N, C-alpha and C positions, 0 to 999 in steps of 0.2 A: 586759842580757845574762842568760840563764838557763842557766848551764852544767849539764851533767848530772853526777851523782855515782854511783859504783859502789855497787850494792846491798850493804849491810853484811854480809849473810849469805854473800857470796861468799868472804870470808876464812875462814869456818868450814868450808866444804865444797869449796873449790877443790882440784883435783887435777891432777897431771900425767897424761900419757897412760896410759890404762887398758888392760891387756892383755885387753880384751874383743874378741870377734869377732862377736858376735850369734848368736842362735839361729835355726835354719832354720824352726822351727815356731812360729807365733804363740802357741799355747797354752803353750809353754814359753819365752816371751820371757826373755832374759837380764836379770836384775834388777840395775840400776845403783844402787839405793837413791836417794839425793838428790844424786848426783854433779853437780858443776859442773866442767867441764874437758874434756879431750880423750879421746875414745873411739875405739878401733880397730874397724874392720869388715873382713870378708873375704867376698867374694861368689863366690870361685872355685868352691866346691862347693855353693853355695846353689841350691835349687830355688825355684819361685815359689809362695808360700803366701799366697793372697789374690787376689782378682780385680782388675779395673781400678779405678783411683781416680776418684772423682767429679771431682776438679780437675785431675788430671795424666794421665789415660788409663792405659795399661798401665804397671805397675811390675813389672819382671822380676828374677829372681834375687835375691829379697829376704831380709833378715835382720831380726830383731825384738829390741827392747830394752824393758824395763819401767823406768819412772822416776817418782819421787814429788817433788812440789814441796817444797823445804825451808822455804819461807815464802810468804806472800802476795806476789805480784809479777808481773812480766812477764819472759818467758823467750824464748830463741832456741835453735834447733838448726840448724847449717849445715855443709856440706861445703866451702865456699869455701876454697881453698888446701890442702885435705886430700887431694885425689886428682885424677887427670886423667880419671876416669871421668865419663860423662854420668849423673849421679845424679838420683834422685827421692826425696824425703822425704815421708812422710805421718804424721799424728798422729791417734791414736784414744783415746777414753775407755777406760781399762783396765777399767771396770765393765761395759762392753758385751761381748757375745760376740765371739770372734775373727772378723774380717770375712771374708765371702766375696765382698766387693766393695761399694763405696759405703759411705756413712755416716761417713766420716772427719771429724775436726774441721778439719783443714787439710792442704793438700798443696802442694808446691813443685817446680817443674821449671825449669831454666835461669834462675835468679835472678842468679847471678854467673858469666857465661859458661855453661858446661855444668853447673855445680854448683848446689846448692839451698840454700834457707834458709826456715825457718818460724818465725814469732813466735806466741806465745800468752800468755794470762794465766791465773793459777791461784791458788787458795787453798792455804794450807799443808796438806800431806798429800794433795792431789789426785794421783791416779795416772793415768799415760798409757802407751800403747804407742807407741813410735817405730819406724817401718818405713823401712829404708834399702834401696833397690834401684836399678835402672838402667832407662833406656829400652831399652837393648840392651847386651850385653857384660858382662864380668866383670872385676873388679879388686879390689884391697884398698886401704884408705886409712884416713882418720880423719874424725870429725866433732866439732864442739864443741857442748856444752850450756852456756849462759851466761845470766846476767841480761841483760835488754834495757835498756840505759841510756837509750834514747830511744823509748819507745812513742808512737805517734801523731805529730802534727805539733807543732812548737815555734816560738816566735818569740823571738829574742834580745832583744827590747825595744829594739833599736837605733833602728829607724825603719822605718815601712812602706815608704818609698820606696827602701829598699835591696833590695827584692825584684825590681826591674826596672832595665834599663840606663839609659833616658833620664832618669828623675827622680832617679837615685841621688845621694846626698849627696857633696859634695866633701870629701875628706880632705886634710890637710896632714901634714908630717913629724911623726912620733910613733909610739907603740906603742899599739895598740888591742886590748882583750880582746873577742873576738867569738865567735859561735856559728853553726853552719850545720847543717842537716839536709836530707834529701831533699825536705821540704816547705817549706823556707825557705832557698833559696840567697841569697847576698849579692852585691850590686853596689855598687861605689863608683867615683868618678871623680876624676881628678887632673890638675892643670895643671902643665906642664913648660916651663921657659924655654928659649930657643934655645941649643943646645950642651950643655945639662945632661942628665944620665942619671938617670932614675927607677928606683929599686930597690924591689921589693915582696917581702917574705918572709912566708910563713905558717908559724908555728912551732907544732907540735902533735906528739902521740904517735900514730903510725900505727895501733897496736893498737886504738884507740878510735874509728876512723872515718878513712878516707883522704881528706884534703882535697886538691882539685885547683884550679889557678889557670889562668885564660885572660885575656889582655890584648888589648883591641881599640882600634883607632883610630876606629872608628865602630860604633854599635850594630848596624847591619845588615851589617857586614863580617866578614871572616875574622879569626881571631886573628893578632896580630902577634908574640906570644910565648905560650908555655904551659908548664906544669910539671905533669906527671901521674905522677910516680914512685910506686912502691909502698913507698917508705921514708918515714921521718919528714921533715917540712918540705918546702916548695916555694918556688921563687924565680923571679920574672920581672923583666925589665928593659926599658927603652925609652930610647934616646938620641934627643933631638930634633934632627934635622938639617934642619928645615923652614925655619929662618931667622926664625920667629915663634913666639909662644907656642902650645903644642899641648895639646889635652885628650885623655886616654886613659881607657878604661873597664875596670875589673877585675871579672871574674866569679869567685866562689868557690863551689864545689860539693863535695858528697860523691861520691866515685867510685862509679859503678854496680856496680863489682866489689867494693865493701866490704860485708862482712856487717853491720858496725855502721853505722847510717844517720845518725849525728850526731857532732859533735865540737865541743869548745871549741878555739879557736886564738887566737894572738896575731898580729896583722897589723902588721908593722914597715914604715914608710914613710920613705924617704930620697930627697931630690932633687926634691920637689915645690915649686911656687911657694907661698909662704906669704902669702896675701892676707888676707882676713877670716878670723877663726878659726872661723866657723860659717856658718849659712845661715838664711834666712827661711822661715817656714811660717805657716799660718793666714792670716786676712784681717783687715782693719780697715776701718771705715767713715769717711767724711769727717767731720771735726769742725768746730768753728766757724772753723777756719783755712781751710776750703774743700777740704782734701785729707786723705786718710787718713794716719795716722802710721805710719812705717816704721822698724823698728829696724836698727841696724848695730853693729859693734864693731871695736875696734882692739886691738892687743896680740896675745897668743897664747892658745892653748887649754891651755897648760901651767900646772898648778896650782902647780908649784914657782916658775915665773917671776913669778906674782902681779902681772901687768901688764895684766889685762883691763879695758877701758873700754867700757861700754855707752852707747849713745845712741839717741834716738828723735826724729824730726822729720817734718813740722811738728806741734807741739803748742801749745796756748794758753800764754801766759806765766802759768802758775798752778802750784799744787802738784802734784807728781808723785812716784811712787816706782816702782822696779823690783822685780819679784817673780820668784822662782825656784820651779820645781816639778819633780819627777822624772818627770812624765808630760805628754804633750800632750793637748789637748782642743780643742773649738771649740763653745762654748755661749753663748747670749745673756748679756750682762753690761753693765748700764748702757746707754749708747747704742751699744755695740759688742759685741765678743765676748771671752770669756775663753779664752785659748789655753794656759793652764797648769793642771795638776791635781796631785793628791796632797797631800802635806804642804807647803803653801806657805810660803815664807820670803821676807821682804823683804831685799834686798841692802844697803841703807843706810837711815837715817832719811829721811823725805820731804824733797825738795828743791823748788826753784822754778825753772821753766824760764825761760830768757832767750833772746831772739831766736828764739822758736818752736823751741827745741832743749832737750831734756832730756839730761843727761849725768852719768854717775857711774862711779867705779871700783868694781869688784866688792868686796864686803866681805871683807877678809882673814879667814880662819878659817871662811868659809861651808862648811857641812858637805856637800861634794861629793866623792865618792870618785873617785880617778883611774880612767881608762878607763870613765867613766860619761857617758851622754848627758844633758845638762841643758837645761831649757827656761826661757826668760826672756820677760818682757813688761813694758811700761811702762803703768802705770795713771795717769790724770791727771784733774784737775778741769777741767770745761768750763762755767764759770758761766753763760754766755749761751746755752747750747744745751739746750733741753728734749728729752725730758721728764725725764731723770735727772740732767743736769748733771755727769756724769762719763763718761769714755770710755777707750779702750785702743788701744794700737798693735797691729800684727801680732805674731807670735811669733818668737823667735830661738833656734835650737838649736845647741848646742856639744857636741862629743864631747871631753871632757877627757882629757888624757894626763898622764903623770908629768912 
């Protein structure tokens, strides 16, 4: 997971609502300095100063502000939640002549409903003109200028298959620290026993990106439950009345109405079937046993429980070891493929397989942080199998919880 952090300079220049209204004349734009915070605007008496926008078409009844970047970084200006007016925002380089139309750096219309949002990057001291207007009509309101905590697209490092419904990773009861943005929605699936109720909660701070939940019985179906409030935290439930084990799919997205396009959140899972604590990934080649080695595990994904047992079979009755890495991969390795990457750690000293099965309890004290996805693999000698005489199983991923 790669959670975002608030830009440090925000604490230095953050302000409450400013009693600004905006200048009607571009050349006399109201100077906001390097303000980060809420700015008032009033279009009731504004004329239109400047022609149509390259990106938004006509901007009517506009007012102007002058703003300087307080530090190198990424920034946002948005009217989402600040007015009922159909707003349009345009951004201009303050060094350029006041625009008679065209030439803006950015423009936004109808980003969050009828309101607007523009992102941009700047070096410390760069100066810009911000133009606030409407498609038609007049009103007063406010807009925000803030550091952008999530420029571009992000990946929470959880797993590529969490980006789509069908291959999503199965989660079991626990609390998982995750991340979502508009370019990286999350999907997970859950198994529920007959008569049991599954409860899923996303815990987050709404001010930093509004997380929404939708629960499905099938990937191509309609939601069976959803939670899309505009307040902190979301919750969905499913009671299995089918008489057999049921599988459901959870989609986590950032609301399209949210001006902040990413957020870190905790997903709390209660009521799922706890079968294997993880899932297989990567591939393995047939060894001298005649079949590829496949990993499995018993116990739980809880670090506190300390009861995780790893296994791989079939493997030759020879020396083996289990290795852990913080990242997945799939590259040639001996007679097979290496499925783990990063700072590799062996979970125990080498052992010897018996009955074509390798098994070991994970090493207590192995440096794995809670709510982290870990990747495991079994490496083993294969003395009678050329050309390298050693091979490997597939990979096994486990999302550890407290």
